[in-house]
C-alpha positions in Angstrom: 104.2 106.3 103.1 103.8 106.8 99.3 102.1 104.2 97.2 103.4 103.2 93.8 100.3 102.6 91.7 102.4 101.4 88.8 103.8 98.4 90.7 102.4 94.9 89.7 99.5 93.8 91.8 98.9 90.3 93.2 96.7 88.0 91.3 93.6 86.4 92.7 95.5 83.1 93.2 98.1 84.8 95.3 95.5 86.5 97.4 93.6 83.3 98.1 96.9 81.6 99.1 97.7 84.4 101.5 94.1 84.2 102.9 94.4 80.4 103.5 97.7 80.8 105.3 96.2 83.6 107.4 93.2 81.5 108.3 95.4 78.6 109.3 97.4 80.9 111.5 94.3 82.3 113.1 92.9 78.8 113.8 96.2 77.8 115.5 96.1 81.0 117.6 92.6 80.3 118.8 93.3 76.8 119.9 96.5 77.9 121.7 94.5 80.5 123.7 91.8 78.0 124.8 91.6 77.3 128.6 90.7 73.9 129.9 87.7 74.2 132.1 86.8 71.4 134.5 83.1 70.8 134.1 82.8 69.5 137.7 84.2 72.8 139.1 81.8 74.8 136.8 78.8 72.7 137.9 79.6 73.3 141.6 79.6 77.1 141.1 76.1 77.1 139.6 73.0 77.5 141.7 69.8 76.1 140.4 66.4 77.6 141.3 64.7 75.5 144.0 68.0 74.0 145.1 68.2 72.6 148.7 70.2 75.1 150.7 69.2 73.8 154.1 72.8 72.8 155.0 74.2 76.2 154.1 74.9 78.7 156.9 74.6 82.5 156.4 76.0 84.9 158.9 74.9 88.6 158.6 75.7 91.4 161.0 72.5 93.3 161.7 72.8 96.9 162.9 70.0 98.7 164.7 68.3 101.6 163.0 70.5 104.7 163.3 69.3 108.2 164.4 69.4 109.5 160.8 67.3 106.6 159.4 63.6 105.8 159.3 61.5 102.7 158.5 59.0 103.2 155.6 55.4 102.4 156.6 54.7 100.9 153.1 57.7 98.9 152.1 59.1 98.4 155.7 62.6 99.1 154.5 65.1 101.2 156.5 66.1 104.4 154.6 68.3 107.4 155.2 66.4 110.6 156.1 67.3 112.0 152.7 64.9 109.5 151.2 61.9 110.7 153.3 59.0 111.9 151.0 56.3 112.5 153.6 55.5 112.0 157.3 52.0 111.6 158.7 52.5 111.4 162.5 54.5 108.3 163.1 54.0 107.1 159.5 57.1 107.7 157.3 56.9 107.1 153.5 60.0 106.9 151.4 60.4 108.5 148.0 60.1 105.2 146.1 56.8 104.4 147.7 55.4 107.9 147.4 56.0 108.0 143.6 
């Protein structure tokens, strides 16, 4: 689109009026998009350090070590054979512990 540089330009007063109107419109848009958050629901979802979790129940399915896995003799974690760094007899060491 071509620009006509000879056309009259807006004065500073006209620019400030436009800016105020735009700011008012933006303010109205921000309040319209606000979501009401129930503080009680928000507080229930937070877990504080040291909270009493004795009445909570956790169910985890534990699988036995598979044929292609080993237990690291340093960190005692079960890893896949691809993570084996070295083996000394029955002592297996993972790549993380060997580094």
